[in-house]
C-alpha positions as CSV (number, residue, x, y, z in Angstrom):
1,X,23.0,11.4,9.3
2,X,20.7,8.5,10.3
3,X,20.1,5.9,7.6
4,X,16.8,4.2,6.6
5,X,16.1,1.4,4.2
6,X,12.8,1.5,2.4
7,X,11.8,-1.5,0.3
8,X,9.2,-1.0,-2.5
9,X,10.7,2.4,-2.8
10,X,9.6,3.0,-6.4
11,X,6.0,2.1,-5.6
12,X,3.1,4.5,-4.6
13,X,3.5,4.5,-0.9
14,X,7.2,3.7,-0.9
15,X,8.1,6.7,-3.0
16,X,6.2,9.1,-0.8
17,X,8.0,7.6,2.2
18,X,11.3,8.3,0.5
19,X,10.3,11.9,0.1
20,X,9.3,12.2,3.7
21,X,12.5,10.7,5.1
22,X,14.6,12.8,2.8
23,X,12.7,15.9,4.1
24,X,13.3,14.7,7.7
25,X,17.1,14.7,7.1
26,X,17.7,10.9,6.7
27,X,20.0,9.2,4.3
28,X,17.5,7.1,2.4
29,X,18.4,3.8,0.8
30,X,15.6,2.8,-1.6
31,X,15.2,-0.8,-2.8
32,X,12.8,-2.2,-5.4
33,X,12.9,-4.9,-8.1
34,X,10.6,-2.8,-10.3
35,X,8.0,-5.5,-11.0
36,X,5.3,-3.1,-10.0
37,X,7.3,0.0,-9.1
38,X,8.3,2.7,-11.4
39,X,11.5,4.7,-11.3
40,X,9.6,7.8,-12.5
41,X,8.2,8.0,-8.9
42,X,11.7,8.6,-7.4
43,X,13.8,10.0,-10.3
44,X,13.6,13.4,-8.7
45,X,15.6,12.0,-5.8
46,X,18.5,10.6,-7.8
47,X,20.4,13.9,-7.8
48,X,20.5,14.0,-4.0
49,X,23.6,12.8,-2.1
50,X,21.4,11.6,0.7
51,X,19.5,9.1,-1.5
52,X,20.7,5.9,-3.1
53,X,18.8,3.2,-5.0
54,X,19.3,-0.6,-5.2
55,X,17.5,-2.5,-8.0
56,X,17.1,-5.7,-6.0
57,X,14.6,-8.4,-5.1
58,X,14.2,-8.8,-1.4
59,X,13.2,-12.4,-1.7
60,X,16.9,-13.1,-2.0
61,X,19.4,-12.5,0.7
62,X,19.5,-8.8,1.6
63,X,22.7,-7.1,2.6
64,X,23.2,-3.3,3.1
65,X,26.6,-2.1,4.2
66,X,26.9,0.3,7.1
67,X,24.5,1.1,9.9
68,X,20.8,1.3,9.6
69,X,18.5,3.1,12.1
70,X,15.2,2.0,10.5
71,X,13.8,-0.5,7.9
72,X,10.4,0.1,6.3
73,X,9.2,-3.0,4.4
74,X,6.8,-1.9,1.7
75,X,7.8,-4.3,-1.1
76,X,4.7,-6.2,-2.3
77,X,2.3,-6.2,-5.1
78,X,-0.7,-4.3,-3.7
79,X,-3.4,-4.3,-6.4
80,X,-5.6,-7.2,-7.6
81,X,-4.4,-7.1,-11.1
82,X,-0.8,-7.5,-9.9
83,X,-1.2,-10.2,-7.3
84,X,-3.5,-12.3,-9.4
85,X,-1.0,-12.3,-12.2
86,X,2.1,-12.9,-10.0
87,X,0.6,-14.9,-7.1
88,X,3.8,-16.8,-6.2
89,X,5.9,-13.7,-6.2
90,X,3.3,-12.1,-3.9
91,X,3.6,-14.9,-1.5
92,X,7.4,-15.0,-1.6
93,X,7.8,-11.3,-0.9
94,X,5.4,-11.6,2.1
95,X,7.2,-14.7,3.4
96,X,10.9,-14.8,2.2
97,X,11.2,-11.1,1.8
98,X,9.9,-10.3,5.2
99,X,12.1,-13.1,6.7
100,X,15.2,-11.6,5.0
101,X,14.5,-8.1,6.2
102,X,13.7,-9.1,9.8
103,X,17.1,-10.9,9.7
104,X,18.7,-7.7,8.4
105,X,17.0,-5.7,11.2
106,X,18.3,-8.1,13.8
107,X,21.9,-7.9,12.4
108,X,21.8,-4.1,12.3
109,X,19.8,-3.7,15.5
110,X,17.4,-1.5,13.5
111,X,13.8,-0.8,14.2
112,X,11.6,-2.3,11.4
113,X,8.1,-1.3,10.3
114,X,6.1,-3.8,8.3
115,X,3.4,-2.6,5.9
116,X,0.4,-4.9,6.5
117,X,-3.1,-4.3,5.1
118,X,-6.8,-4.2,5.9
119,X,-7.0,-7.3,3.8
120,X,-5.9,-9.3,6.8
121,X,-9.6,-8.9,7.9
122,X,-10.8,-10.5,4.7
123,X,-14.6,-10.1,4.2
124,X,-15.2,-8.9,7.7
125,X,-18.1,-10.1,10.0
126,X,-17.3,-7.2,12.4
127,X,-17.8,-3.6,11.4
128,X,-15.9,-1.3,11.7
129,X,-12.7,-3.4,11.9
130,X,-10.5,-3.0,15.0
131,X,-7.1,-4.5,15.6
132,X,-8.4,-7.2,17.9
133,X,-10.6,-8.7,15.1
134,X,-9.0,-11.8,13.7
135,X,-10.7,-11.6,10.3
136,X,-12.7,-13.8,7.9
137,X,-10.3,-14.9,5.1
138,X,-10.6,-17.6,2.5
139,X,-7.0,-19.0,2.4
140,X,-7.5,-20.8,-1.0
141,X,-9.3,-18.1,-3.0
142,X,-7.4,-16.3,-5.8
143,X,-6.9,-13.2,-3.6
144,X,-5.8,-15.4,-0.7
145,X,-2.2,-15.1,-1.9
146,X,-2.2,-11.5,-0.9
147,X,-4.2,-11.8,2.3
148,X,-2.2,-14.8,3.6
149,X,1.1,-13.3,2.6
150,X,0.3,-10.3,4.8
151,X,-1.1,-12.4,7.7
152,X,2.1,-14.5,7.7
153,X,4.1,-11.3,7.5
154,X,2.5,-10.1,10.8
155,X,3.0,-13.5,12.4
156,X,6.7,-13.8,11.7
157,X,7.2,-10.1,12.7
158,X,5.7,-10.8,16.1
159,X,7.7,-14.0,16.4
160,X,10.9,-12.0,15.8
161,X,9.7,-9.4,18.4
162,X,9.0,-12.0,21.0
163,X,11.8,-14.5,20.4
164,X,14.7,-12.1,19.4
165,X,13.5,-9.0,21.1
166,X,13.5,-7.2,17.8
167,X,12.1,-3.6,17.7
168,X,9.1,-4.0,15.4
169,X,6.1,-2.0,14.2
170,X,3.1,-3.2,12.1
171,X,0.9,-0.8,10.1
172,X,-2.4,-2.1,8.9
173,X,-3.0,0.2,5.9
174,X,-6.5,0.8,4.6
175,X,-7.3,2.0,1.1
176,X,-5.0,4.9,0.3
177,X,-5.0,7.2,-2.7
178,X,-3.2,10.1,-4.2
179,X,-0.6,11.1,-6.9
180,X,1.7,8.4,-8.2
181,X,-1.0,5.7,-8.1
182,X,-0.8,3.7,-11.3
183,X,-3.8,3.8,-13.6
184,X,-5.4,0.5,-14.5
185,X,-4.1,-1.5,-11.6
186,X,-7.5,-2.8,-10.5
187,X,-8.0,-0.5,-7.5
188,X,-11.1,1.6,-7.3
189,X,-9.8,5.2,-7.6
190,X,-7.3,4.9,-10.4
191,X,-9.7,2.6,-12.3
192,X,-12.6,5.1,-12.1
193,X,-10.3,8.0,-12.9
194,X,-8.7,6.2,-15.8
195,X,-12.1,5.4,-17.3
196,X,-13.2,9.0,-16.8
197,X,-10.1,10.3,-18.6
198,X,-10.6,7.9,-21.5
199,X,-14.3,8.7,-21.9
200,X,-15.3,5.1,-20.8
201,X,-18.2,4.2,-18.6
202,X,-17.3,3.5,-15.0
203,X,-17.3,-0.1,-14.0
204,X,-18.9,-1.1,-10.7
205,X,-18.7,-4.7,-9.5
206,X,-21.7,-6.2,-7.9
207,X,-24.6,-3.8,-7.1
208,X,-22.2,-1.2,-5.7
209,X,-23.4,-1.5,-2.1
210,X,-20.0,-2.7,-0.9
211,X,-18.2,0.0,1.0
212,X,-14.6,1.4,1.2
213,X,-12.9,4.0,3.2
214,X,-10.3,6.1,1.4
215,X,-7.3,7.8,3.1
216,X,-5.3,10.5,1.3
217,X,-1.6,9.6,0.9
218,X,-0.3,12.6,3.0
219,X,-2.4,11.4,6.0
220,X,-1.2,7.9,5.5
221,X,2.5,8.8,5.4
222,X,2.0,10.9,8.6
223,X,0.4,8.0,10.4
224,X,3.2,5.6,9.3
225,X,5.9,8.1,10.4
226,X,4.2,8.5,13.8
227,X,3.9,4.7,14.3
228,X,7.6,4.2,13.4
229,X,8.5,6.7,16.1
230,X,6.1,5.4,18.7
231,X,6.8,2.7,21.4
232,X,3.9,0.5,20.2
233,X,4.7,-2.9,18.7
234,X,1.3,-4.4,18.0
235,X,-0.7,-3.7,14.8
236,X,-2.3,-0.3,14.3
237,X,-5.0,0.5,11.8
238,X,-4.1,3.6,9.7
239,X,-6.9,4.7,7.4
240,X,-9.8,7.1,7.1
241,X,-13.1,5.9,8.7
242,X,-15.1,8.0,6.2
243,X,-17.0,5.1,4.7
244,X,-18.8,5.3,1.3
245,X,-20.5,2.8,-1.0
246,X,-18.8,2.1,-4.3
247,X,-22.0,3.1,-6.2
248,X,-22.1,6.5,-4.4
249,X,-18.3,6.9,-4.9
250,X,-18.7,6.3,-8.7
251,X,-21.3,9.1,-8.8
252,X,-19.0,11.3,-6.8
253,X,-16.2,10.7,-9.4
254,X,-18.6,11.6,-12.2
255,X,-19.4,14.9,-10.5
256,X,-15.8,15.6,-9.8
257,X,-14.6,14.9,-13.4
258,X,-17.6,16.6,-15.0
259,X,-18.0,13.7,-17.4
260,X,-21.2,12.3,-18.8
261,X,-20.4,8.6,-18.7
262,X,-22.7,6.0,-17.3
263,X,-22.1,3.5,-14.5
264,X,-22.1,-0.1,-15.7
265,X,-22.3,-3.2,-13.4
266,X,-20.3,-6.4,-13.6
267,X,-20.3,-9.5,-11.4
268,X,-18.5,-9.2,-8.1
269,X,-15.1,-10.9,-7.9
270,X,-14.7,-13.9,-5.6
271,X,-14.3,-13.0,-1.9
272,X,-14.4,-9.3,-2.6
273,X,-15.0,-7.7,0.9
274,X,-18.4,-6.2,1.3
275,X,-17.4,-3.7,4.0
276,X,-14.2,-1.9,4.8
277,X,-14.0,0.7,7.5
278,X,-11.1,1.1,10.0
279,X,-11.6,1.6,13.7
280,X,-8.8,4.1,14.3
281,X,-9.3,4.5,18.1
282,X,-5.9,2.9,18.6
283,X,-4.2,5.3,16.2
284,X,-5.8,8.3,18.0
285,X,-4.8,7.0,21.4
286,X,-1.3,5.8,20.7
287,X,-0.2,8.1,17.9
288,X,-2.3,11.1,18.4
289,X,-3.2,10.7,14.7
290,X,-6.3,11.0,12.6
291,X,-6.7,11.9,8.9
292,X,-7.0,15.6,8.1
293,X,-7.6,15.7,4.3
294,X,-11.2,15.6,3.3
295,X,-12.1,13.3,0.5
296,X,-13.2,16.1,-1.9
297,X,-9.8,17.8,-1.4
298,X,-7.8,14.7,-1.8
299,X,-9.8,13.5,-4.8
300,X,-9.3,16.9,-6.5
301,X,-5.5,16.7,-6.0
302,X,-5.5,13.1,-7.4
303,X,-7.6,14.0,-10.4
304,X,-5.4,17.0,-11.2
305,X,-2.4,14.7,-11.1
306,X,-3.9,12.2,-13.4
307,X,-4.9,14.9,-15.9
308,X,-1.2,15.7,-16.4
309,X,-0.5,12.2,-17.8
310,X,0.3,12.0,-21.5
311,X,-1.8,10.1,-23.9
312,X,0.7,7.3,-24.0
313,X,0.7,7.0,-20.2
314,X,-3.1,7.1,-20.1
315,X,-3.4,4.3,-22.6
316,X,-0.7,2.2,-21.2
317,X,-2.2,-0.6,-19.1
318,X,0.9,-2.7,-18.5
319,X,4.4,-1.5,-17.6
320,X,5.4,-4.4,-15.4
321,X,7.8,-7.2,-16.2
322,X,5.7,-10.4,-15.6
323,X,8.3,-12.6,-17.3
324,X,8.9,-16.1,-16.2
325,X,12.0,-14.9,-14.4
326,X,9.8,-12.8,-12.1
327,X,7.1,-15.4,-11.7
328,X,9.0,-18.2,-10.2
């Protein structure tokens, strides 16, 4: 049985990746320090012999006994609330954590896939964004800790590929949504749906003209899986090019949820990107991949998931350990 290490395994995308690799017949080793992840996302896997879990911080030296076929590095805060509260940890997991896992991949002669992000493009001056666009990023803004962590992550990955001949893949992930997202984490969809469930008005920042492109999690996981199994080592955009303004999206959420709340407007956060739409020509060409799930279908599935949350889960805005120990 082939063995795969997935970091960030208790997070949103990481947990779905664990499910996929278990279904594909792999022995899955999940690793997470649980700062932003939740064991509830993977507790259904604990009874399986082909799954094991390490509660561990990848910014420290990483050792996994035995052979590894693949490593998927998905450990990182990914929401504005998280990386603004733990900026140093965000930088460390992008730099030290990635370095440690690249070293592990070199030792094990394993193929490694790095989870990058559309945030490497910053507030783009090119639309839509293709992989050959270098981005427009403010390195010293509050959100720069996340953007630059991911940009460094790509750089060191390519350095290991060129210098050590390491077998690497880089997925540039655009806004993804679906079950297991955490409410109140600052991202658009869980924020809107959490407000709808609590009977609150929906908060739109700026005038709502900024755009996003949302990809359902099943499509995202399929794209990542295909990239891992491809022969392509340069970055690939994986996202849904179906662009929509935040204002129009808020109205879409109100129709979906059948609620009568209003939309309220607040100032736009610093360096919040005005446009976000992937050019997925490369993914179509190299991976034979494009998203299949329509936004209405995916949003309905996500809404139905959130409706199953208990009152306590709905009202809980913080479940992460932001102690000094984790903020160093």
